[in-house]
N, CA, C and O of each residue as an XYZ file, in Angstrom:
664
protein
N     -12.185     11.583      4.719
C     -11.751     11.932      3.305
C     -12.549     10.913      2.673
O     -13.022      9.940      3.259
N     -12.692     11.214      1.301
C     -13.174      9.815      0.036
C     -11.552      9.619     -0.145
O     -10.786     10.515      0.211
N     -11.020      8.250     -0.788
C     -10.108      8.105     -1.040
C     -10.421      6.644     -1.751
O     -11.257      5.790     -1.456
N      -9.181      6.696     -3.067
C      -9.128      5.597     -3.913
C      -8.021      4.953     -3.894
O      -7.043      5.476     -3.360
N      -7.917      3.343     -4.625
C      -6.548      3.020     -4.330
C      -6.202      2.691     -6.443
O      -7.063      2.436     -7.286
N      -5.130      2.798     -6.594
C      -5.179      2.540     -8.155
C      -3.674      2.422     -7.998
O      -3.025      2.560     -6.962
N      -3.243      2.142     -9.217
C      -1.874      1.895     -9.431
C      -1.152      3.352     -9.510
O      -1.753      4.419     -9.634
N       0.060      3.208     -9.426
C       0.958      4.172     -9.360
C       1.514      4.862    -10.581
O       1.773      4.077    -11.494
N       1.786      6.254    -10.851
C       1.453      6.370    -12.500
C       2.844      7.226    -12.146
O       3.170      7.791    -11.102
N       3.398      7.125    -13.174
C       4.684      8.466    -13.192
C       4.831      9.819    -13.058
O       5.818     10.552    -12.987
N       3.516     10.023    -13.036
C       3.318     11.618    -12.491
C       2.865     11.605    -11.166
O       2.226     12.553    -10.711
N       3.131     10.644    -10.531
C       2.780     10.459     -8.722
C       4.220     10.645     -8.186
O       4.393     10.657     -6.967
N       4.959     10.750     -8.789
C       6.601     10.787     -8.469
C       6.879     12.353     -7.388
O       7.526     12.349     -6.341
N       6.532     12.973     -7.703
C       6.471     14.195     -6.716
C       5.959     14.071     -5.502
O       6.790     14.084     -4.595
N       4.667     13.937     -5.156
C       3.470     13.280     -4.236
C       4.424     12.356     -3.385
O       5.019     12.767     -2.390
N       4.499     11.290     -3.785
C       5.385     10.087     -3.252
C       6.505     10.746     -2.737
O       6.427     10.994     -1.534
N       7.625     11.134     -3.364
C       8.529     11.439     -2.676
C       8.235     12.595     -1.806
O       8.665     12.506     -0.656
N       7.706     13.463     -2.070
C       7.309     14.095     -0.408
C       6.983     13.432      0.938
O       7.068     13.891      2.077
N       6.557     12.134      0.466
C       5.459     11.441      1.423
C       7.245     10.902      1.607
O       7.877     11.471      2.498
N       7.782     10.117      0.986
C       8.700      9.225      1.397
C       9.399      9.700      1.860
O       9.914      8.893      2.633
N      10.153     11.213      1.987
C      11.281     12.107      2.705
C      10.936     12.251      3.852
O      11.752     12.185      4.772
N       9.230     12.552      4.104
C       9.135     12.409      5.454
C       9.632     11.967      6.425
O       9.261     10.795      6.491
N      10.446     12.266      7.475
C      11.066     11.772      8.130
C      10.400     10.731      9.689
O      10.816      9.781     10.353
N       9.096     11.682      9.682
C       8.261     10.910     10.503
C       7.742      9.663     10.171
O       7.683      8.630     10.837
N       7.306      9.960      8.832
C       6.772      8.662      8.399
C       7.848      7.344      7.952
O       7.514      6.164      8.058
N       8.868      7.691      7.561
C       9.608      6.738      7.215
C      10.283      6.174      8.760
O       9.998      4.986      8.912
N      10.661      6.436      9.298
C      10.905      6.212     10.761
C       9.911      5.021     10.888
O      10.285      3.857     10.742
N       8.332      5.448     11.232
C       7.327      4.507     10.972
C       7.359      3.579     10.676
O       7.020      2.582     11.313
N       7.727      3.639      9.751
C       7.363      2.941      8.279
C       8.718      2.041      8.192
O       8.720      1.076      7.428
N       9.961      2.373      9.028
C      10.999      1.559      8.662
C      12.137      1.620      7.230
O      13.094      0.851      7.145
N      11.861      2.512      6.340
C      11.852      2.662      5.277
C      13.432      3.504      5.239
O      13.686      4.058      6.309
N      13.925      3.576      4.738
C      15.241      4.114      4.154
C      14.836      5.769      3.211
O      14.040      5.746      2.272
N      15.322      6.694      3.529
C      15.156      7.514      2.858
C      15.817      7.554      2.213
O      16.793      7.038      2.758
N      16.254      8.025      0.628
C      17.070      7.994     -0.024
C      17.283      9.628     -0.899
O      16.491     10.310     -1.550
N      18.449      9.774     -0.607
C      18.590     11.259     -0.426
C      18.920     11.610     -1.656
O      18.781     12.810     -1.894
N      19.441     10.729     -2.788
C      19.648     11.135     -4.190
C      18.620     10.972     -5.170
O      18.078      9.903     -5.455
N      18.319     12.392     -5.803
C      16.873     12.367     -6.767
C      16.881     10.932     -7.503
O      15.939     10.155     -7.352
N      17.983     10.628     -8.301
C      17.979      9.607     -9.214
C      17.410      8.112     -8.737
O      16.756      7.357     -9.456
N      17.800      7.866     -7.399
C      17.639      6.611     -6.800
C      16.132      6.816     -6.405
O      15.333      5.879     -6.406
N      15.708      8.446     -5.979
C      14.175      7.689     -5.852
C      13.673      7.475     -7.191
O      13.114      6.454     -7.591
N      13.918      8.519     -7.846
C      12.959      8.029     -9.188
C      13.278      6.477     -9.561
O      12.254      5.861     -9.858
N      14.609      5.627     -9.616
C      14.700      4.446    -10.611
C      13.788      3.840     -9.460
O      12.849      3.088     -9.722
N      14.169      4.261     -8.014
C      13.236      2.926     -7.022
C      11.211      3.431     -7.194
O      10.271      2.693     -6.900
N      11.144      4.584     -7.636
C       9.925      4.694     -7.697
C       8.956      4.440     -9.192
O       7.744      4.223     -9.218
N       9.851      4.540    -10.334
C       9.690      3.415    -11.675
C       9.184      1.901    -10.998
O       8.178      1.278    -11.340
N      10.027      1.561    -10.102
C       9.991     -0.142    -10.359
C       8.454     -0.044     -9.179
O       8.109     -1.116     -8.682
N       8.073      0.549     -9.008
C       6.598      0.150     -8.609
C       5.350      0.747     -9.443
O       4.230      0.392     -9.075
N       5.470      1.700    -10.628
C       4.542      2.328    -11.166
C       4.033      0.987    -12.260
O       4.714      0.186    -12.900
N       2.796      1.132    -12.160
C       1.628      0.179    -12.638
C       2.064     -1.164    -12.646
O       2.216     -1.710    -13.738
N       2.321     -1.873    -11.453
C       2.607     -3.260    -10.735
C       1.681     -3.221     -9.460
O       1.691     -2.632     -8.379
N       0.751     -4.270    -10.207
C       0.056     -4.886     -9.243
C      -0.036     -4.761     -7.577
O      -0.996     -4.386     -6.903
N       1.272     -5.198     -7.149
C       1.797     -4.967     -5.539
C       1.901     -3.852     -4.959
O       2.177     -3.799     -3.761
N       1.661     -2.546     -5.845
C       1.809     -1.401     -5.590
C       1.062     -0.432     -5.501
O       1.196      0.405     -6.393
N       0.013     -0.163     -4.427
C      -1.154      0.946     -4.735
C      -0.934      2.142     -4.016
O      -0.564      2.381     -2.867
N      -1.244      2.805     -4.953
C      -1.115      4.579     -4.649
C      -2.757      4.375     -3.787
O      -3.480      3.427     -4.096
N      -3.168      5.365     -2.738
C      -4.172      6.054     -2.198
C      -4.032      7.189     -2.558
O      -2.946      7.734     -2.359
N      -4.753      7.665     -2.995
C      -5.188      8.903     -3.423
C      -6.256      9.665     -3.131
O      -7.081      9.167     -2.365
N      -6.473     10.870     -3.594
C      -7.386     11.972     -2.305
C      -8.563     12.130     -3.798
O      -8.231     11.565     -4.840
N      -9.821     12.885     -3.745
C     -10.329     13.165     -4.404
C      -9.737     14.267     -5.258
O     -10.477     14.790     -6.091
N      -8.338     14.726     -5.130
C      -8.187     15.565     -6.293
C      -7.083     14.521     -6.856
O      -6.262     15.140     -7.532
N      -6.848     13.365     -6.802
C      -6.251     12.546     -6.939
C      -4.674     12.435     -7.359
O      -4.059     12.055     -8.356
N      -4.269     13.089     -5.777
C      -2.695     13.371     -5.245
C      -2.978     12.001     -4.530
O      -4.015     11.558     -4.036
N      -1.267     11.293     -4.677
C      -0.954     10.217     -3.581
C      -0.888     11.342     -2.052
O      -0.560     12.478     -1.710
N      -1.438     10.108     -1.540
C      -1.478     10.693     -0.113
C      -1.044      9.757      0.984
O      -0.956      9.937      2.198
N      -0.695      8.276     -0.081
C       0.116      6.895      0.564
C       0.237      5.926     -0.137
O       0.412      6.157     -1.334
N       0.204      4.809      0.214
C       0.576      3.545     -0.776
C       1.057      2.441      0.360
O       1.749      2.552      1.372
N       0.449      1.444     -0.197
C       0.188     -0.138     -0.050
C       1.166     -0.911     -0.719
O       0.925     -0.851     -1.924
N       2.196     -1.634     -0.479
C       2.738     -2.373     -1.077
C       2.912     -3.798     -0.711
O       3.142     -3.959      0.488
N       2.857     -4.959     -1.486
C       2.712     -5.996     -1.264
C       3.701     -6.815     -2.055
O       3.601     -6.820     -3.282
N       4.489     -7.393     -1.556
C       5.651     -8.292     -1.620
C       5.339     -9.535     -1.938
O       4.448    -10.053     -1.265
N       5.953    -10.314     -2.991
C       5.766    -12.024     -2.991
C       6.792    -12.475     -2.864
O       7.489    -12.398     -3.876
N       7.488    -13.218     -1.526
C       9.052    -13.082     -1.691
C       9.270    -14.382     -2.390
O       9.527    -14.326     -3.593
N       9.201    -15.588     -1.781
C       9.255    -16.702     -2.826
C       8.376    -17.499     -3.557
O       8.315    -17.685     -4.773
N       7.271    -18.232     -2.050
C       6.289    -19.308     -2.369
C       5.282    -18.266     -2.790
O       5.065    -17.114     -2.416
N       4.590    -19.279     -3.943
C       3.571    -18.692     -4.329
C       2.329    -18.028     -3.553
O       1.658    -17.121     -4.047
N       2.112    -18.554     -2.347
C       1.339    -18.633     -1.412
C       1.348    -17.375     -0.513
O       0.277    -16.917     -0.115
N       2.188    -16.967     -0.276
C       2.928    -15.923      0.600
C       3.295    -14.960      0.454
O       4.265    -14.820     -0.291
N       2.712    -13.847      1.081
C       2.954    -12.382      0.568
C       3.345    -11.425      1.804
O       3.172    -11.827      2.955
N       3.805    -10.321      1.574
C       4.335     -9.255      3.042
C       3.459     -8.004      2.627
O       3.094     -7.787      1.472
N       3.256     -7.447      3.397
C       2.522     -6.022      3.179
C       3.284     -5.488      3.851
O       3.997     -6.005      4.710
N       3.200     -3.957      3.418
C       3.392     -2.566      4.148
C       2.832     -1.511      3.415
O       2.464     -1.558      2.241
N       2.785     -0.458      4.260
C       2.064      0.494      3.808
C       2.679      2.323      4.753
O       3.361      2.402      5.775
N       2.169      3.372      3.999
C       2.566      4.557      4.594
C       1.413      5.489      4.267
O       0.575      5.478      3.365
N       1.565      6.025      4.942
C       0.127      7.353      4.488
C       0.412      8.967      5.032
O       0.937      8.934      6.145
N       0.277      9.841      4.714
C       0.789     11.254      4.931
C       0.215     11.369      6.720
O      -0.626     10.663      7.275
N       0.870     12.298      7.184
C       0.635     12.682      8.659
C      -0.987     13.074      8.669
O      -1.637     12.660      9.629
N      -1.543     13.714      7.827
C      -2.586     14.263      7.627
C      -3.537     13.523      7.807
O      -4.335     13.819      8.697
N      -3.705     12.522      7.138
C      -4.515     11.689      6.895
C      -4.574     10.397      8.116
O      -5.428      9.514      8.040
N      -3.250     10.451      9.543
C      -3.755      9.888     10.433
C      -4.647      9.526     11.322
O      -5.236     10.477     11.837
N      -4.995      8.332     11.734
C      -6.181      8.192     12.590
C      -7.755      8.887     11.625
O      -8.425      9.908     11.778
N      -7.804      8.159     11.014
C      -9.436      8.860     10.655
C      -9.543      7.252      9.891
O     -10.208      7.349      8.859
N      -9.196      6.231     10.072
C      -9.892      4.757      9.617
C      -9.009      4.543      8.028
O      -8.758      3.371      7.745
N      -8.583      5.548      7.092
C      -7.999      5.624      5.793
C      -7.545      4.265      5.540
O      -8.104      3.467      4.787
N      -6.497      4.060      6.218
C      -5.677      2.604      6.051
C      -6.200      1.531      6.502
O      -5.832      0.426      6.101
N      -7.085      1.686      7.355
C      -7.686      0.258      7.726
C      -8.790      0.071      6.252
O      -8.723     -1.022      5.689
N      -9.429      0.761      5.872
C      -9.957      0.710      4.782
C      -9.303      0.134      3.472
O      -9.696     -0.711      2.668
N      -8.093      0.942      3.554
C      -7.435      0.844      2.351
C      -6.551     -0.212      2.124
O      -6.010     -0.460      1.046
N      -6.382     -0.998      3.456
C      -6.019     -2.678      3.196
C      -6.408     -3.421      3.104
O      -6.040     -4.467      2.569
N      -7.629     -3.040      3.776
C      -9.278     -3.944      3.211
C      -9.207     -4.642      2.134
O      -9.081     -5.842      1.887
N      -9.363     -3.175      1.201
C      -9.231     -3.145     -0.163
C      -8.248     -4.022     -1.466
O      -8.380     -4.643     -2.521
N      -7.268     -3.554     -0.530
C      -6.058     -4.312     -1.057
C      -5.993     -5.706     -1.150
O      -5.719     -6.390     -2.136
N      -6.391     -6.188      0.450
C      -6.591     -7.614      0.606
C      -7.793     -8.033     -0.402
O      -7.542     -8.927     -1.211
N      -8.756     -7.592     -0.404
C      -9.400     -8.183     -1.274
C      -9.284     -8.188     -2.619
O      -9.688     -9.140     -3.287
N      -8.780     -7.235     -3.091
C      -8.151     -7.156     -4.561
C      -7.027     -8.164     -4.827
O      -6.669     -8.362     -5.988
N      -6.425     -8.844     -3.747
C      -5.253     -9.770     -3.714
C      -6.038    -11.325     -3.721
O      -5.720    -12.454     -4.093
N      -6.979    -10.831     -3.226
C      -8.096    -12.568     -2.834
C      -8.615    -12.503     -4.513
O      -8.744    -13.603     -5.051
N      -8.941    -11.166     -5.424
C      -9.497    -11.826     -6.306
C      -8.370    -12.133     -7.346
O      -8.748    -12.090     -8.517
N      -7.180    -12.406     -7.152
C      -6.464    -12.530     -8.142
C      -5.986    -13.934     -8.148
O      -5.818    -14.656     -9.130
N      -5.766    -14.247     -6.703
C      -5.568    -15.634     -6.470
C      -6.258    -16.830     -6.759
O      -7.475    -16.689     -6.879
N      -5.833    -17.912     -6.896
C      -6.938    -18.914     -7.598
C      -6.730    -20.152     -6.147
O      -7.500    -21.097     -5.974
N      -5.533    -19.838     -5.256
C      -5.867    -20.981     -4.171
C      -5.598    -19.527     -2.411
O      -5.434    -18.331     -2.168
N      -5.736    -20.870     -1.748
C      -5.739    -20.084     -0.229
C      -4.089    -19.853     -0.260
O      -3.190    -20.574     -0.693
N      -4.066    -18.416      0.447
C      -2.807    -17.781      0.792
C      -2.917    -17.626      1.966
O      -3.802    -18.014      2.728
N      -1.224    -16.543      2.312
C      -1.271    -15.867      3.683
C      -0.644    -14.751      3.445
O       0.317    -14.618      2.687
N      -1.302    -13.709      4.245
C      -0.265    -12.683      4.357
C       0.397    -11.841      5.124
O      -0.344    -10.921      5.468
N       1.680    -11.731      5.627
C       2.462    -11.403      6.653
C       2.633     -9.838      6.499
O       2.579     -9.223      5.434
N       2.857     -9.289      7.797
C       3.225     -8.270      8.254
C       4.393     -7.737      9.418
O       4.077     -7.995     10.579
N       5.524     -7.121      9.250
C       6.153     -6.826     10.931
C       6.419     -5.880     11.048
O       7.329     -5.408     10.367
N       5.579     -4.965     12.203
C       5.135     -4.468     12.983
C       6.138     -3.772     14.382
O       6.247     -4.327     15.475
N       6.784     -2.465     14.000
C       7.739     -1.904     15.675
C       6.649     -2.087     16.130
O       5.525     -1.965     15.645
N       7.272     -2.612     17.800
C       6.331     -3.009     18.842
C       5.969     -1.706     19.463
O       5.446     -1.938     20.552
N       6.032     -0.443     19.220
C       5.613      0.979     19.741
C       4.900      1.790     18.534
O       4.329      2.879     18.572
N       5.123      0.890     17.431
C       3.904      1.448     16.239
C       2.231      1.011     16.226
O       1.603      0.391     15.368
N       1.812      1.551     17.439
C       0.528      0.984     17.868
C      -0.782      1.053     16.795
O      -1.622      0.153     16.824
N      -0.904      2.255     15.788
C      -1.593      2.540     14.661
C      -1.485      1.286     13.926
O      -2.378      0.443     13.839
N      -0.484      1.236     13.476
C       0.041      0.092     12.530
C      -0.521     -1.156     12.994
O      -0.876     -1.754     11.979
N      -0.767     -1.809     13.958
C      -0.839     -2.319     14.564
C      -2.342     -3.115     14.842
O      -2.671     -4.300     14.896
N      -3.271     -1.450     15.030
C      -4.832     -1.646     15.024
C      -5.223     -1.327     13.874
O      -6.425     -1.081     13.777
N      -4.286     -1.210     12.505
C      -4.753     -1.655     11.014
C      -4.563     -2.907     11.169
O      -5.633     -3.510     11.247
N      -3.836     -3.428     11.231
C      -3.892     -4.898     11.211
C      -4.729     -6.161     11.797
O      -4.818     -7.309     11.362
N      -5.422     -5.429     13.155
C      -6.337     -6.145     13.712
C      -7.509     -6.040     13.007
O      -8.092     -7.049     12.612
N      -8.173     -4.255     12.682
C      -9.247     -4.398     12.100
C      -9.554     -5.345     10.798
O     -10.696     -5.670     10.472
N      -8.218     -5.788     10.016
C      -8.273     -6.416      8.807
C      -8.261     -7.820      9.749
O      -9.457     -7.578      9.912
N      -8.140     -8.497     10.171
C      -8.555    -10.100     10.752
C      -6.901    -10.634     11.000
O      -6.770    -11.825     11.283
N      -6.041    -10.048     10.931
C      -4.512    -10.563     11.174
C      -4.141    -10.562     12.868
O      -4.302     -9.693     13.725
N      -3.648    -11.764     12.921
C      -3.356    -12.194     14.190
C      -1.883    -12.133     14.201
O      -1.075    -12.370     13.303
N      -1.661    -11.622     15.887
C      -0.401    -11.341     16.152
C       0.365    -12.678     16.366
O      -0.208    -13.518     17.059
N       1.682    -13.002     15.819
C       2.583    -14.317     16.330
C       3.075    -14.104     17.707
O       3.306    -12.917     17.935
N       3.284    -14.845     18.611
C       3.647    -14.853     19.693
C       4.926    -14.049     19.966
O       4.968    -13.133     20.788
N       6.190    -14.541     19.062
C       7.355    -14.459     18.947
C       7.713    -12.800     18.300
O       7.467    -12.418     17.156
N       8.223    -12.163     19.183
C       9.020    -10.972     19.259
C      10.172    -11.047     18.305
O      11.188    -11.655     18.645
N      10.096    -10.552     17.297
C      11.507    -10.671     16.633
C      12.175     -9.107     16.248
O      11.715     -7.997     15.980
N      13.421     -9.672     16.381
C      14.453     -8.792     16.023
C      14.396     -7.736     14.509
O      14.399     -8.522     13.562
N      14.353     -6.473     14.058
C      14.725     -6.270     12.815
C      15.562     -5.519     12.948
O      16.059     -5.051     13.972
N      15.935     -5.228     11.091
C      16.895     -3.429     11.410
C      15.886     -2.725      9.882
O      15.387     -2.896      8.770
N      16.238     -1.649     11.317
C      15.236     -0.509     10.385
C      15.730      0.031      8.794
O      16.697      0.791      8.852
N      15.395     -0.149      7.882
C      15.519      0.734      7.000
C      15.764      2.288      7.260
O      16.515      2.858      6.469
N      15.331      2.849      8.053
C      15.571      4.114      8.331
C      16.742      4.169      8.847
O      17.252      4.908      8.004
N      17.498      3.976      9.520
C      18.761      4.330     10.437
C      19.368      3.157     10.372
O      20.398      3.026     11.032
N      18.933      2.161      9.659
C      20.120      0.510     10.204
C      19.952      0.196     11.814
O      20.518     -0.742     12.376
N      19.319      0.879     12.281
C      19.237     -0.181     13.888
C      18.182     -1.066     13.829
O      17.172     -1.179     13.135
N      18.983     -2.012     15.280
C      18.153     -3.255     15.268
C      16.618     -2.611     16.001
O      16.654     -1.495     16.520
N      15.615     -3.229     15.987
C      14.114     -2.839     16.808
C      13.565     -3.874     16.967
O      13.819     -4.792     16.187
N      12.591     -4.067     18.079
C      12.004     -5.052     18.518
C      10.572     -4.775     17.424
O      10.007     -3.684     17.340
N      10.059     -6.348     16.443
C       8.960     -6.185     16.067
C       7.786     -7.034     16.259
O       8.235     -8.033     16.820
N       6.523     -7.184     16.100
C       5.274     -8.003     15.935
C       5.370     -8.618     14.879
O       5.183     -7.754     14.022
N       5.532     -9.507     14.414
C       5.349    -10.229     13.231
C       3.476    -10.703     13.272
O       3.045    -11.348     14.228
N       2.627    -10.300     12.204
C       1.313    -10.560     12.333
C       1.131    -11.464     10.569
O       1.757    -11.377      9.512
N      -0.064    -12.286     11.040
C      -0.296    -13.542      9.603
C      -1.766    -12.878      9.680
O      -2.300    -12.182     10.544
N      -2.249    -13.412      8.320
C      -3.864    -13.158      8.067
C      -3.761    -14.736      7.066
O      -2.903    -15.010      6.227
N      -4.817    -15.492      7.462
C      -5.075    -16.494      6.251
C      -6.200    -16.379      5.828
O      -7.335    -16.521      6.283
N      -5.513    -15.954      4.387
C      -7.186    -15.812      3.855
C      -7.490    -17.057      2.507
O      -6.895    -17.131      1.432
N      -8.405    -17.777      2.932
C      -9.531    -18.434      2.355
C     -10.273    -17.838      1.304
O     -10.995    -16.861      1.504
N     -10.066    -18.635     -0.352
C     -10.614    -18.152     -1.341
C     -12.403    -18.701     -1.017
O     -13.056    -17.828     -1.588
N     -13.097    -19.400     -0.581
C     -13.859    -19.714     -0.162
C     -14.763    -18.692      0.768
O     -15.988    -18.601      0.697
N     -14.006    -18.028      1.551
C     -15.024    -17.134      2.653
C     -15.738    -15.954      1.852
O     -16.508    -15.191      2.435
């Protein structure tokens, strides 16, 4: 499938809503399903047009996934997360999309930086996406809280050191 990355638009809401309400996708991403349409709209509006929130769209320009890059506090540290519609799994789409998202982030930065990702220990596909993009798994297994069902979950933490001169 051909795809492109772009910023989210207000018109993407219904497609994104379908993804975000899919229980299998939400569980694998550790994402809370918002059941109130107003909460869903407000959360979505916070992503529209923002640099760290990239829509993955198909040839018909419909949202089929997303990449979410957060900058917690330090200027040179980012967190990445992503989700993709089930029908697009295991096609290499997310690996390519993460590659382009990191490249875009590199072009926007003026100095070296790190990108981190937390992945459930049983989410092998997501771990492969990170490995294909040069992320290294840190030794310590952490315990996180799933946004999906608030259960504790074992996670691997991955790190990518991005050097601007490379």
